[in-house]
C-alpha positions as YAML, in Angstrom:
chain: A
units: angstrom
residues:
- id: 1
  name: MET
  ca: [57.99, 82.94, 56.57]
- id: 2
  name: SER
  ca: [58.44, 80.78, 59.56]
- id: 3
  name: ALA
  ca: [60.19, 77.59, 60.50]
- id: 4
  name: GLY
  ca: [59.55, 75.04, 63.24]
- id: 5
  name: GLY
  ca: [61.38, 72.24, 64.98]
- id: 6
  name: VAL
  ca: [59.16, 69.47, 63.63]
- id: 7
  name: THR
  ca: [60.50, 67.73, 60.52]
- id: 8
  name: ARG
  ca: [57.81, 67.17, 57.88]
- id: 9
  name: ARG
  ca: [57.89, 65.25, 54.68]
- id: 10
  name: ILE
  ca: [56.57, 66.80, 51.61]
- id: 11
  name: ALA
  ca: [55.86, 65.22, 48.18]
- id: 12
  name: VAL
  ca: [55.66, 67.28, 45.03]
- id: 13
  name: GLY
  ca: [54.62, 66.43, 41.47]
- id: 14
  name: ILE
  ca: [56.96, 67.85, 38.79]
- id: 15
  name: GLU
  ca: [56.87, 68.07, 35.03]
- id: 16
  name: TYR
  ca: [59.95, 68.86, 32.92]
- id: 17
  name: ASP
  ca: [61.42, 69.17, 29.47]
- id: 18
  name: GLY
  ca: [64.61, 67.14, 29.75]
- id: 19
  name: ALA
  ca: [66.22, 68.25, 26.44]
- id: 20
  name: ARG
  ca: [68.88, 70.49, 28.03]
- id: 21
  name: TYR
  ca: [69.57, 68.34, 31.11]
- id: 22
  name: ALA
  ca: [71.90, 65.41, 31.73]
- id: 23
  name: GLY
  ca: [69.05, 63.56, 33.40]
- id: 24
  name: TRP
  ca: [67.34, 63.83, 36.77]
- id: 25
  name: GLN
  ca: [70.40, 62.83, 39.02]
- id: 26
  name: ARG
  ca: [72.71, 65.62, 40.24]
- id: 27
  name: GLN
  ca: [76.08, 65.70, 38.53]
- id: 28
  name: ALA
  ca: [79.19, 67.70, 39.21]
- id: 29
  name: GLU
  ca: [79.80, 69.41, 35.86]
- id: 30
  name: VAL
  ca: [76.56, 69.27, 33.96]
- id: 31
  name: GLY
  ca: [73.06, 70.58, 34.57]
- id: 32
  name: SER
  ca: [70.47, 68.18, 36.13]
- id: 33
  name: VAL
  ca: [66.85, 68.36, 37.03]
- id: 34
  name: GLN
  ca: [67.59, 67.36, 40.63]
- id: 35
  name: ALA
  ca: [69.95, 70.26, 41.09]
- id: 36
  name: GLU
  ca: [67.45, 72.83, 39.86]
- id: 37
  name: VAL
  ca: [64.66, 71.32, 41.96]
- id: 38
  name: GLU
  ca: [66.70, 71.21, 45.10]
- id: 39
  name: LYS
  ca: [67.87, 74.78, 44.60]
- id: 40
  name: ALA
  ca: [64.31, 76.07, 44.10]
- id: 41
  name: LEU
  ca: [62.84, 74.20, 47.03]
- id: 42
  name: GLY
  ca: [65.82, 75.23, 49.18]
- id: 43
  name: ALA
  ca: [65.05, 78.90, 48.42]
- id: 44
  name: VAL
  ca: [61.45, 78.41, 49.59]
- id: 45
  name: ALA
  ca: [62.51, 76.40, 52.70]
- id: 46
  name: ASP
  ca: [65.42, 78.72, 53.55]
- id: 47
  name: HIS
  ca: [67.60, 75.65, 54.16]
- id: 48
  name: ALA
  ca: [69.31, 72.99, 51.98]
- id: 49
  name: ILE
  ca: [66.97, 70.41, 50.55]
- id: 50
  name: ALA
  ca: [67.75, 66.81, 49.43]
- id: 51
  name: ALA
  ca: [65.15, 65.59, 46.96]
- id: 52
  name: THR
  ca: [64.40, 61.96, 46.29]
- id: 53
  name: CYS
  ca: [62.60, 61.06, 43.00]
- id: 54
  name: GLY
  ca: [60.26, 58.28, 42.19]
- id: 55
  name: GLY
  ca: [62.13, 57.35, 38.98]
- id: 56
  name: ARG
  ca: [65.44, 58.73, 37.67]
- id: 57
  name: THR
  ca: [65.33, 59.80, 33.96]
- id: 58
  name: ASP
  ca: [68.21, 59.83, 31.62]
- id: 59
  name: ALA
  ca: [69.63, 62.69, 29.65]
- id: 60
  name: GLY
  ca: [67.08, 64.22, 27.22]
- id: 61
  name: VAL
  ca: [64.10, 62.30, 28.83]
- id: 62
  name: HIS
  ca: [60.98, 64.30, 29.81]
- id: 63
  name: ALA
  ca: [58.45, 63.87, 32.63]
- id: 64
  name: LEU
  ca: [54.79, 64.63, 33.02]
- id: 65
  name: GLY
  ca: [54.29, 63.00, 36.40]
- id: 66
  name: GLN
  ca: [57.60, 62.80, 38.37]
- id: 67
  name: VAL
  ca: [57.10, 62.64, 42.02]
- id: 68
  name: VAL
  ca: [59.75, 63.79, 44.58]
- id: 69
  name: HIS
  ca: [59.73, 63.79, 48.39]
- id: 70
  name: PHE
  ca: [61.99, 65.83, 50.74]
- id: 71
  name: ASP
  ca: [62.11, 66.56, 54.53]
- id: 72
  name: THR
  ca: [61.92, 70.06, 55.96]
- id: 73
  name: THR
  ca: [61.46, 71.95, 59.16]
- id: 74
  name: ALA
  ca: [60.11, 74.94, 57.27]
- id: 75
  name: VAL
  ca: [56.29, 75.63, 57.77]
- id: 76
  name: ARG
  ca: [54.73, 76.58, 54.38]
- id: 77
  name: SER
  ca: [51.36, 76.00, 52.81]
- id: 78
  name: MET
  ca: [51.14, 73.41, 50.06]
- id: 79
  name: ARG
  ca: [50.33, 76.09, 47.61]
- id: 80
  name: GLY
  ca: [53.32, 78.11, 48.92]
- id: 81
  name: TRP
  ca: [55.62, 75.15, 48.18]
- id: 82
  name: ALA
  ca: [54.34, 74.85, 44.60]
- id: 83
  name: LEU
  ca: [54.12, 78.46, 43.68]
- id: 84
  name: GLY
  ca: [57.31, 79.47, 45.57]
- id: 85
  name: ALA
  ca: [59.38, 76.67, 43.95]
- id: 86
  name: ASN
  ca: [58.09, 77.75, 40.47]
- id: 87
  name: THR
  ca: [59.34, 81.29, 40.97]
- id: 88
  name: HIS
  ca: [62.80, 79.91, 41.38]
- id: 89
  name: LEU
  ca: [62.70, 77.21, 38.67]
- id: 90
  name: PRO
  ca: [63.72, 77.63, 34.99]
- id: 91
  name: PRO
  ca: [60.90, 77.62, 32.51]
- id: 92
  name: ASP
  ca: [61.39, 73.99, 31.47]
- id: 93
  name: ILE
  ca: [60.69, 72.65, 35.03]
- id: 94
  name: ALA
  ca: [57.47, 73.14, 36.96]
- id: 95
  name: VAL
  ca: [56.05, 71.97, 40.26]
- id: 96
  name: LEU
  ca: [52.41, 70.98, 39.69]
- id: 97
  name: TRP
  ca: [51.30, 70.23, 43.27]
- id: 98
  name: ALA
  ca: [52.57, 69.65, 46.82]
- id: 99
  name: ALA
  ca: [51.23, 67.44, 49.62]
- id: 100
  name: GLU
  ca: [52.36, 66.64, 53.11]
- id: 101
  name: VAL
  ca: [52.89, 62.90, 53.50]
- id: 102
  name: PRO
  ca: [53.69, 60.55, 56.37]
- id: 103
  name: HIS
  ca: [57.33, 59.85, 57.08]
- id: 104
  name: GLU
  ca: [56.97, 56.26, 55.85]
- id: 105
  name: PHE
  ca: [56.21, 57.56, 52.34]
- id: 106
  name: HIS
  ca: [59.10, 57.19, 49.88]
- id: 107
  name: ALA
  ca: [58.91, 58.52, 46.33]
- id: 108
  name: ARG
  ca: [60.75, 55.43, 45.02]
- id: 109
  name: TYR
  ca: [60.10, 52.56, 47.41]
- id: 110
  name: SER
  ca: [56.36, 53.31, 47.99]
- id: 111
  name: ALA
  ca: [55.61, 53.24, 44.25]
- id: 112
  name: LEU
  ca: [53.39, 50.42, 43.06]
- id: 113
  name: ALA
  ca: [53.88, 50.98, 39.28]
- id: 114
  name: ARG
  ca: [55.43, 53.40, 36.83]
- id: 115
  name: THR
  ca: [54.25, 54.28, 33.38]
- id: 116
  name: TYR
  ca: [56.28, 55.59, 30.47]
- id: 117
  name: ARG
  ca: [55.19, 56.87, 27.06]
- id: 118
  name: TYR
  ca: [57.39, 56.79, 24.03]
- id: 119
  name: LEU
  ca: [56.31, 59.18, 21.22]
- id: 120
  name: ILE
  ca: [57.19, 58.70, 17.56]
- id: 121
  name: GLN
  ca: [56.52, 61.33, 14.87]
- id: 122
  name: ASN
  ca: [55.89, 59.20, 11.74]
- id: 123
  name: ARG
  ca: [55.80, 61.25, 8.66]
- id: 124
  name: GLY
  ca: [57.91, 61.98, 5.63]
- id: 125
  name: VAL
  ca: [59.28, 65.34, 6.67]
- id: 126
  name: ARG
  ca: [61.25, 66.10, 9.78]
- id: 127
  name: PRO
  ca: [59.52, 67.81, 12.67]
- id: 128
  name: ALA
  ca: [60.35, 71.28, 13.99]
- id: 129
  name: LEU
  ca: [58.30, 71.71, 17.09]
- id: 130
  name: ALA
  ca: [58.77, 68.13, 18.17]
- id: 131
  name: ARG
  ca: [62.46, 67.77, 17.17]
- id: 132
  name: GLN
  ca: [63.59, 67.22, 20.87]
- id: 133
  name: ARG
  ca: [60.25, 65.78, 22.01]
- id: 134
  name: ALA
  ca: [59.65, 62.86, 19.73]
- id: 135
  name: CYS
  ca: [61.55, 60.25, 17.73]
- id: 136
  name: TRP
  ca: [61.27, 60.96, 13.98]
- id: 137
  name: ILE
  ca: [60.75, 57.94, 11.72]
- id: 138
  name: HIS
  ca: [60.11, 58.89, 8.13]
- id: 139
  name: GLN
  ca: [59.24, 55.49, 6.73]
- id: 140
  name: PRO
  ca: [55.68, 54.29, 7.39]
- id: 141
  name: LEU
  ca: [55.29, 52.24, 10.59]
- id: 142
  name: ASP
  ca: [52.76, 49.45, 11.08]
- id: 143
  name: ALA
  ca: [51.47, 50.31, 14.53]
- id: 144
  name: ALA
  ca: [49.24, 47.20, 14.59]
- id: 145
  name: ALA
  ca: [52.18, 44.92, 14.00]
- id: 146
  name: MET
  ca: [54.08, 46.68, 16.68]
- id: 147
  name: HIS
  ca: [51.26, 46.21, 19.11]
- id: 148
  name: GLU
  ca: [50.90, 42.55, 18.32]
- id: 149
  name: ALA
  ca: [54.61, 41.97, 18.76]
- id: 150
  name: ALA
  ca: [54.71, 43.76, 22.18]
- id: 151
  name: GLN
  ca: [51.95, 41.47, 23.78]
- id: 152
  name: CYS
  ca: [54.66, 38.88, 24.64]
- id: 153
  name: LEU
  ca: [56.11, 41.31, 27.15]
- id: 154
  name: PRO
  ca: [53.45, 41.61, 29.89]
- id: 155
  name: GLY
  ca: [54.22, 39.38, 32.92]
- id: 156
  name: GLU
  ca: [57.16, 38.75, 35.03]
- id: 157
  name: HIS
  ca: [60.28, 38.09, 32.87]
- id: 158
  name: ASP
  ca: [63.97, 38.43, 32.74]
- id: 159
  name: PHE
  ca: [64.35, 41.54, 30.59]
- id: 160
  name: SER
  ca: [68.16, 41.23, 30.06]
- id: 161
  name: ALA
  ca: [67.70, 41.65, 26.28]
- id: 162
  name: PHE
  ca: [66.28, 45.13, 26.94]
- id: 163
  name: ARG
  ca: [68.71, 46.47, 29.59]
- id: 164
  name: ALA
  ca: [71.68, 48.71, 29.02]
- id: 165
  name: ALA
  ca: [75.11, 47.25, 29.45]
- id: 166
  name: GLU
  ca: [75.85, 49.83, 32.18]
- id: 167
  name: CYS
  ca: [72.61, 48.87, 34.07]
- id: 168
  name: GLN
  ca: [73.46, 48.47, 37.76]
- id: 169
  name: SER
  ca: [70.37, 46.60, 38.88]
- id: 170
  name: ARG
  ca: [71.23, 43.28, 40.65]
- id: 171
  name: SER
  ca: [68.26, 41.54, 38.89]
- id: 172
  name: ALA
  ca: [66.90, 41.92, 35.35]
- id: 173
  name: VAL
  ca: [63.54, 40.40, 36.45]
- id: 174
  name: ARG
  ca: [60.60, 42.97, 36.26]
- id: 175
  name: ARG
  ca: [56.87, 42.63, 36.19]
- id: 176
  name: LEU
  ca: [55.50, 44.39, 33.09]
- id: 177
  name: ASP
  ca: [51.75, 45.11, 33.61]
- id: 178
  name: ARG
  ca: [50.72, 46.34, 30.19]
- id: 179
  name: ILE
  ca: [52.10, 47.71, 26.85]
- id: 180
  name: SER
  ca: [50.22, 49.22, 23.92]
- id: 181
  name: VAL
  ca: [51.08, 50.72, 20.59]
- id: 182
  name: VAL
  ca: [48.52, 53.04, 18.93]
- id: 183
  name: ARG
  ca: [48.60, 55.52, 16.06]
- id: 184
  name: SER
  ca: [47.05, 58.88, 16.32]
- id: 185
  name: GLY
  ca: [47.39, 60.78, 13.11]
- id: 186
  name: ASP
  ca: [51.11, 60.90, 12.33]
- id: 187
  name: CYS
  ca: [52.07, 59.98, 15.84]
- id: 188
  name: VAL
  ca: [52.74, 56.44, 17.04]
- id: 189
  name: VAL
  ca: [52.50, 56.11, 20.85]
- id: 190
  name: ILE
  ca: [54.02, 53.35, 22.87]
- id: 191
  name: GLU
  ca: [52.77, 53.21, 26.42]
- id: 192
  name: VAL
  ca: [54.16, 50.74, 28.95]
- id: 193
  name: ALA
  ca: [53.57, 50.18, 32.74]
- id: 194
  name: ALA
  ca: [55.62, 48.09, 35.02]
- id: 195
  name: ASN
  ca: [56.49, 47.79, 38.73]
- id: 196
  name: ALA
  ca: [59.92, 49.17, 37.89]
- id: 197
  name: PHE
  ca: [62.20, 49.50, 34.87]
- id: 198
  name: LEU
  ca: [65.86, 48.69, 34.00]
- id: 199
  name: HIS
  ca: [68.27, 51.22, 32.57]
- id: 200
  name: HIS
  ca: [67.25, 51.99, 28.99]
- id: 201
  name: MET
  ca: [64.48, 49.30, 29.13]
- id: 202
  name: VAL
  ca: [61.75, 51.37, 27.49]
- id: 203
  name: ARG
  ca: [64.00, 52.86, 24.86]
- id: 204
  name: ASN
  ca: [65.32, 49.39, 24.02]
- id: 205
  name: ILE
  ca: [61.76, 48.02, 23.71]
- id: 206
  name: ALA
  ca: [60.80, 50.99, 21.47]
- id: 207
  name: GLY
  ca: [63.83, 50.45, 19.19]
- id: 208
  name: THR
  ca: [62.88, 46.76, 18.89]
- id: 209
  name: LEU
  ca: [59.23, 47.59, 18.06]
- id: 210
  name: ILE
  ca: [60.29, 50.15, 15.59]
- id: 211
  name: ALA
  ca: [62.11, 47.47, 13.67]
- id: 212
  name: VAL
  ca: [58.95, 45.38, 13.55]
- id: 213
  name: GLY
  ca: [56.96, 48.42, 12.49]
- id: 214
  name: LEU
  ca: [59.27, 48.97, 9.57]
- id: 215
  name: GLY
  ca: [58.92, 45.44, 8.43]
- id: 216
  name: GLU
  ca: [62.63, 44.67, 9.10]
- id: 217
  name: ARG
  ca: [61.64, 41.94, 11.59]
- id: 218
  name: PRO
  ca: [58.58, 39.78, 12.12]
- id: 219
  name: PRO
  ca: [56.42, 40.28, 15.31]
- id: 220
  name: ARG
  ca: [57.65, 36.95, 16.76]
- id: 221
  name: TRP
  ca: [61.21, 38.34, 16.90]
- id: 222
  name: VAL
  ca: [60.28, 40.34, 20.02]
- id: 223
  name: ALA
  ca: [59.39, 37.14, 21.87]
- id: 224
  name: ASP
  ca: [62.59, 35.47, 20.66]
- id: 225
  name: ALA
  ca: [64.70, 38.41, 21.84]
- id: 226
  name: LEU
  ca: [63.06, 38.40, 25.25]
- id: 227
  name: ALA
  ca: [63.57, 34.66, 25.62]
- id: 228
  name: SER
  ca: [67.27, 34.97, 24.60]
- id: 229
  name: ARG
  ca: [68.05, 37.23, 27.54]
- id: 230
  name: ASP
  ca: [70.80, 38.67, 25.29]
- id: 231
  name: ARG
  ca: [70.88, 42.43, 24.53]
- id: 232
  name: ARG
  ca: [72.52, 41.70, 21.16]
- id: 233
  name: GLN
  ca: [69.36, 39.90, 20.05]
- id: 234
  name: ALA
  ca: [67.16, 42.91, 20.41]
- id: 235
  name: GLY
  ca: [66.82, 46.17, 18.56]
- id: 236
  name: ILE
  ca: [68.65, 49.48, 18.89]
- id: 237
  name: THR
  ca: [68.23, 51.95, 21.72]
- id: 238
  name: ALA
  ca: [65.62, 54.54, 20.52]
- id: 239
  name: PRO
  ca: [66.44, 58.24, 21.00]
- id: 240
  name: ALA
  ca: [65.90, 59.79, 24.42]
- id: 241
  name: GLY
  ca: [63.83, 62.71, 23.17]
- id: 242
  name: GLY
  ca: [60.77, 60.57, 22.52]
- id: 243
  name: LEU
  ca: [60.54, 59.26, 26.07]
- id: 244
  name: TYR
  ca: [58.20, 60.60, 28.81]
- id: 245
  name: PHE
  ca: [57.95, 59.54, 32.39]
- id: 246
  name: LEU
  ca: [54.21, 59.66, 32.49]
- id: 247
  name: ARG
  ca: [53.13, 58.78, 36.02]
- id: 248
  name: ILE
  ca: [53.75, 56.84, 39.19]
- id: 249
  name: GLU
  ca: [50.98, 54.99, 41.14]
- id: 250
  name: TYR
  ca: [51.09, 54.83, 44.92]
- id: 251
  name: PRO
  ca: [48.80, 53.20, 47.49]
- id: 252
  name: ARG
  ca: [45.63, 55.16, 47.66]
- id: 253
  name: HIS
  ca: [45.94, 55.99, 51.35]
- id: 254
  name: PHE
  ca: [48.74, 58.49, 50.58]
- id: 255
  name: GLY
  ca: [46.09, 60.54, 48.61]
- id: 256
  name: LEU
  ca: [48.51, 61.73, 45.95]
- id: 257
  name: PRO
  ca: [47.32, 63.05, 42.61]
- id: 258
  name: VAL
  ca: [48.49, 61.62, 39.27]
- id: 259
  name: ALA
  ca: [49.71, 63.35, 36.20]
- id: 260
  name: PRO
  ca: [46.93, 65.55, 34.64]
- id: 261
  name: PRO
  ca: [45.30, 63.59, 31.72]
- id: 262
  name: GLY
  ca: [45.03, 66.70, 29.61]
- id: 263
  name: ALA
  ca: [48.80, 67.25, 29.57]
- id: 264
  name: SER
  ca: [49.65, 63.75, 28.47]
- id: 265
  name: ALA
  ca: [47.04, 63.88, 25.72]
- id: 266
  name: MET
  ca: [48.49, 67.17, 24.54]
- id: 267
  name: ILE
  ca: [52.11, 65.75, 24.45]
- id: 268
  name: ALA
  ca: [51.00, 62.58, 22.65]
- id: 269
  name: GLY
  ca: [48.96, 64.41, 20.13]
- id: 270
  name: ALA
  ca: [45.99, 62.30, 20.96]
...
């Protein structure tokens, strides 16, 4: 393998099972997805790599379409980056593709929108295979009521009622593009797209909608919670294991692929 003096920017698409990690971000004393990815890419590059992701995920959260960029002077084929990294990654993390991008590309700041999916296993007995990959609710959920309640959320709003207390964002205003709740067999799937998200925003929305689905709250409660801008007026934070970072959308001129639709359908049980 060879290296050159020209610095190139490479973007890679990554999927991972977040069950055994303390989230994306590198941390001193616990395992992280970032640390594993940087170590694997560094082995291919033969120099240290600093990876920047499109959307940080919390402990236990999964990804089907995470996008990461890094700079390198190493000269490798795009296939070489992907296959080489995968030989150094643990089985629960995989690089799906690699593409050279212009230096103005930034995995986080170039993003137009992000989509998350929250998966609920809704049946009377606990899951075995999905125990760390779905939220289990044993009482019947009314997915139609959940969908109805969620339709107050699209648009630009102050989402303070759905942000974590430790959220460090300077503003709670976000533009939520769309949200849906559908049932597929014994799975209830919440999918939400926005320009960006606050800390725990999707999990807090999911916990609020679950209360509606259980009949504990009326659909209009979600609108009231949103208007209150008060975290105490919304529902609980749903478990991390049901959350998937599904995809990131970028301007088309970058030419980057999106998460494979087959994978997301498999995960959602659709």
